[in-house]
C-alpha positions in Angstrom: 89.3 93.4 122.4 93.4 93.8 123.4 94.5 93.0 120.0 92.8 96.2 118.6 95.2 98.1 121.1 98.0 96.2 119.7 97.3 97.1 116.3 97.2 100.8 116.9 100.3 100.6 118.5 101.8 99.0 115.9 100.5 102.1 113.4 101.6 104.5 116.1 105.1 103.3 115.8 105.2 103.7 112.0 104.0 106.8 111.9 106.7 108.3 114.7 109.0 106.5 112.2 107.9 108.0 109.4 107.3 111.6 110.2 109.9 111.8 113.1 112.7 109.3 112.3 113.4 109.2 108.7 115.3 111.7 106.5 113.1 113.9 104.7 112.6 117.0 102.4 109.4 117.9 104.0 111.1 119.5 107.4 113.4 121.5 105.3 117.2 121.8 105.4 117.9 121.9 109.3 115.8 118.6 110.0 119.0 117.4 112.0 118.9 120.5 114.0 115.2 120.3 114.6 114.9 116.7 115.8 117.9 116.4 117.4 118.2 112.8 118.7 114.5 111.8 118.2 115.2 109.6 115.0 117.5 107.6 117.0 114.6 106.2 119.1 111.6 106.4 116.8 113.5 104.4 114.1 112.5 101.5 116.2 108.7 102.3 115.2 109.7 100.5 111.7 108.9 97.2 113.9 105.0 98.0 113.8 105.0 95.9 110.8 106.3 93.1 112.3 103.8 93.2 115.0 101.3 93.5 112.5 102.3 90.3 110.9 102.2 88.4 114.1 98.7 89.9 114.7 97.7 88.7 111.6 98.8 84.9 111.7 96.5 85.1 114.4 93.7 87.2 113.5 93.5 85.6 110.1 93.4 82.1 111.2 90.8 82.8 114.1 88.7 83.9 111.1 89.6 81.0 108.8 89.0 78.1 111.5 85.9 76.5 110.7 84.4 78.7 108.2 84.0 77.8 104.1 86.5 79.0 102.2 84.6 81.6 99.9 83.4 83.4 102.9 87.1 83.5 104.2 88.4 85.1 101.1 85.2 87.6 100.5 85.7 88.7 104.3 89.5 89.3 103.4 88.9 91.2 100.5 86.1 93.5 102.3 88.5 94.4 104.8 91.9 95.2 102.7 90.6 96.9 99.6 87.8 99.4 100.3 89.8 101.2 102.6 93.0 100.8 100.6 91.7 102.1 97.0 90.4 105.2 99.1 94.2 105.5 100.5 95.4 104.9 97.2 93.1 107.6 95.3 94.0 110.1 98.4 97.8 110.0 98.2 98.0 109.6 94.4 95.7 112.8 94.1 97.9 115.0 96.7 101.2 113.7 95.0 99.8 114.4 91.6 98.0 117.9 92.2 98.8 119.2 95.7 102.5 117.9 96.1 104.3 116.9 93.1 107.4 117.6 95.0 106.3 115.0 97.4 106.8 112.0 95.3 107.2 111.5 91.6 104.3 109.2 90.7 102.2 109.0 87.0 98.2 108.4 87.2 99.0 104.7 85.2 101.1 103.9 88.0 98.3 105.1 90.6 95.7 102.9 89.0 98.0 99.9 88.8 98.4 100.4 92.4 94.5 99.8 92.9 95.1 96.3 92.4 97.2 96.0 95.2 99.4 93.3 93.3 101.6 96.0 91.6 104.9 94.3 93.1 104.3 91.3 91.2 103.5 93.6 88.2 106.8 95.4 88.4 105.3 98.9 89.2 106.8 100.9 92.4 104.3 101.7 95.1 102.5 104.9 95.3 103.2 104.8 99.0 106.1 103.2 100.1 103.6 101.4 103.4 101.8 99.4 100.9 104.7 96.6 100.8 102.9 95.3 103.9 99.8 94.6 101.9 101.3 92.6 99.4 103.1 90.5 102.0 99.3 90.2 104.0 97.8 89.3 100.5 99.7 86.2 100.0 99.7 84.9 103.2 95.9 85.3 103.0 96.0 83.2 99.9 98.3 80.6 101.3 95.8 80.4 104.2 93.0 80.2 101.8 94.7 77.0 100.3 95.4 75.6 103.3 91.5 75.9 104.4 90.7 74.2 100.9 92.7 71.3 102.5 91.1 71.6 106.0 92.2 73.0 109.2 93.1 70.8 111.8 95.8 71.2 114.4 98.2 69.0 113.3 98.4 70.6 109.8 98.1 73.9 111.3 101.1 73.2 113.6 103.0 71.3 110.6 102.5 74.1 107.9 103.7 76.8 110.5 106.7 74.9 111.5 108.0 74.0 107.6 106.6 77.0 106.0 109.0 79.3 107.0 112.0 77.1 106.6 110.8 75.9 103.1 110.7 79.7 102.2 114.6 80.4 103.1 115.2 77.1 101.5 113.6 78.2 98.2 115.4 82.0 98.6 118.7 80.5 98.9 118.4 78.0 96.0 117.7 80.9 93.7 113.8 80.3 93.2 113.1 83.8 93.9 109.3 83.1 92.2 108.7 80.2 95.0 110.3 82.3 97.5 108.2 85.5 97.0 104.9 83.5 96.7 106.0 81.9 100.5 106.8 85.2 101.7 110.5 84.0 102.7 111.2 87.4 104.8 108.2 87.0 107.0 107.0 84.0 106.6 108.1 83.3 110.5 106.1 86.2 112.0 102.8 85.0 110.4 103.4 81.3 111.6 104.4 82.6 114.8 100.9 84.0 115.3 99.4 81.0 113.8 100.8 79.1 116.4 99.7 81.3 119.3 96.0 80.9 117.7 96.8 77.0 118.2 98.0 77.5 121.9 94.7 79.9 122.3 92.5 77.6 121.0 93.7 74.0 122.5 95.7 75.2 125.3 99.3 75.3 126.5 101.2 72.4 124.8 104.8 72.1 124.5 104.8 71.5 120.6 102.8 74.7 119.9 105.4 76.7 122.3 108.3 74.9 120.4 106.5 76.7 116.7 106.4 79.9 118.5 110.0 79.4 119.6 111.6 78.4 116.6 109.8 81.2 114.4 110.6 83.9 116.9 114.5 82.9 116.6 114.0 83.0 112.7 112.5 85.9 112.5 115.2 87.7 114.7 117.9 86.3 112.7 115.9 87.4 109.4 114.6 90.9 110.5 117.8 92.2 112.6 120.6 92.7 109.8 118.2 93.6 107.2 116.5 96.3 109.3 119.7 97.6 110.7 120.9 98.4 107.1 117.7 100.2 106.3 117.8 102.2 109.1 121.2 103.2 108.8 120.1 104.5 105.5 116.9 106.2 105.9 118.0 107.9 109.4 121.2 108.6 109.3 121.9 106.6 112.7 123.3 103.2 113.3 120.6 101.1 115.4 121.1 99.1 118.4 120.7 95.4 116.6 120.8 94.5 120.3 117.6 96.3 120.9 115.9 95.3 117.3 116.2 91.9 118.4 114.5 92.7 121.5 112.1 94.6 119.4 111.1 91.1 117.4 111.2 89.1 120.7 108.2 92.0 122.0 106.3 91.6 119.0 105.5 88.0 119.6 105.3 88.3 123.2 103.0 91.1 123.2 100.5 89.3 121.0 101.0 85.9 123.4 100.3 88.3 126.1 97.1 89.8 124.8 95.6 86.4 123.5 97.3 83.9 126.4 96.2 85.8 129.6 93.6 87.1 131.0 94.0 90.3 129.1 92.1 88.1 126.0 88.8 88.6 128.0 89.4 92.4 128.8 86.9 94.5 126.9 87.3 98.3 126.3 85.3 100.4 123.9 88.2 102.6 123.2 90.5 99.6 121.9 87.9 98.7 119.6 87.7 102.5 118.4 91.4 102.5 118.1 91.3 99.2 116.4 88.9 100.6 113.5 91.4 103.8 112.8 94.4 101.6 112.7 94.1 100.4 108.9 93.0 103.8 107.5 95.8 105.7 109.7 98.6 103.3 108.6 97.1 103.8 104.8 97.1 107.7 104.8 99.4 108.9 107.3 102.8 109.0 105.4 102.6 111.3 102.2 99.8 113.3 104.3 101.1 113.8 107.4 104.7 114.8 105.4 102.7 117.0 103.4 101.3 119.2 106.9 104.9 119.2 107.9 105.9 120.8 104.9 103.4 123.1 105.1 103.9 124.2 108.8 107.2 123.4 109.8 108.6 126.6 108.7 106.5 128.6 110.5 105.3 126.4 114.3 107.7 124.7 116.5 108.5 121.2 115.5 106.2 119.7 118.3 103.6 121.6 116.9 104.1 120.6 113.2 103.9 116.9 114.4 100.8 117.3 116.3 99.2 118.8 113.2 100.5 116.1 111.0 99.4 113.3 113.3 95.9 115.2 113.8 95.3 115.4 109.9 96.4 111.6 109.5 93.4 110.4 112.0 91.1 112.8 110.9 91.5 111.5 107.6 91.4 108.3 108.5 88.2 108.7 110.4 86.8 110.2 107.2 88.0 107.0 105.3 86.8 104.7 108.2 83.1 106.4 108.3 82.5 107.0 104.5 84.3 104.5 102.6 85.1 101.0 105.0 81.7 101.3 107.1 79.1 101.6 104.1 81.6 99.7 101.2 82.9 96.9 103.4 79.8 95.0 103.5 78.8 95.2 99.7 82.5 94.1 98.5 81.8 91.1 101.0 78.6 90.3 99.5 79.9 91.0 95.9 82.7 89.1 96.5 80.8 85.8 98.3 78.4 86.4 95.0 81.5 86.0 92.5 83.7 83.5 94.3 80.5 81.1 94.6 79.7 81.5 91.0 83.4 80.5 90.3 83.1 77.6 92.4 80.0 76.4 90.8 81.5 76.5 87.4 84.8 75.0 88.7 82.5 72.2 90.1 80.3 71.3 87.0 83.2 70.8 85.1 84.3 68.5 87.8 81.1 66.8 87.8 81.0 66.5 84.3 84.3 64.5 83.9 83.3 61.5 84.3 80.4 61.5 81.6 83.2 63.1 79.5 85.3 59.8 80.1 82.4 57.5 79.3 81.8 59.3 76.4 85.1 58.9 75.2 85.4 55.1 75.9 82.0 54.6 73.9 84.0 56.0 70.8 84.9 53.3 68.4 87.8 53.6 66.1 86.8 52.7 62.8 88.4 49.0 61.7 
């Protein structure tokens, strides 16, 4: 599936930004001389998460449509958590044992990060890339709530149109808790992906395209100024806001081409393979890649150090996929389905007991 290739492209862009874009001590004091103008261009790889979010808007809705909520939630938990736990432990172990100079972390911080909700608890990320997973988790919750109500074309388009603007209203009204729950900064990208799924499912109609366009415009307005400020701080270069805006539009356009053109029917084994490695690569590339740069950069040319860092990240990602995701994913899904089914059973039992409880109270007589 072409979307798998796009997911890997997004991860590769992030890898390029993290290893050859940001200013980091891993390269040593001569980073500027070694990398030259490379960071000026790899910095645009920081838009990889935006592409991820559009893809997620499409794929999660595809997964949710016509599927029981319990199975949806269980499948998402099984998709996210096993590799994430491995990534947190691998990166935490690296920073605690092998490379404490890479980042100051504590064992307690690593343990809290295993929940994936460390941001809500006020605990810093072990690896900064985890911020995107917190956004994904909140989006999954919103889709889960929508699936409880029932997914229809009209409801999905209404939510995709109203939700991002409601999130912005909450943010600018000082309702930060609500804005956080509604993923205010990135709701427009998820919503654009949702509208693209409606187009994929029901055909080209103007209302869905208008939802895509409105969310793309909002995403450009939100992402460009904030990302420009971040890149100026992390790379030392002032990025082109025009190119950043074009990059956001391209993120939406790439997904549209992948799902609304004949490319949607293309089948390529190599895309599936790359797609399987995308999530583990994203989880482990940052500090493990920089650790390899730290070890090799003083002794080999820059291109060789980068190649070794990327190769190490790919190898570690393959191990996580083969040794963790494949065996543990189905088990986590089964366990989650069983646990959620039990919770649902308890809740339904409480609801069903409600009328009997009310009748029992009605039968009570106050002594005269």
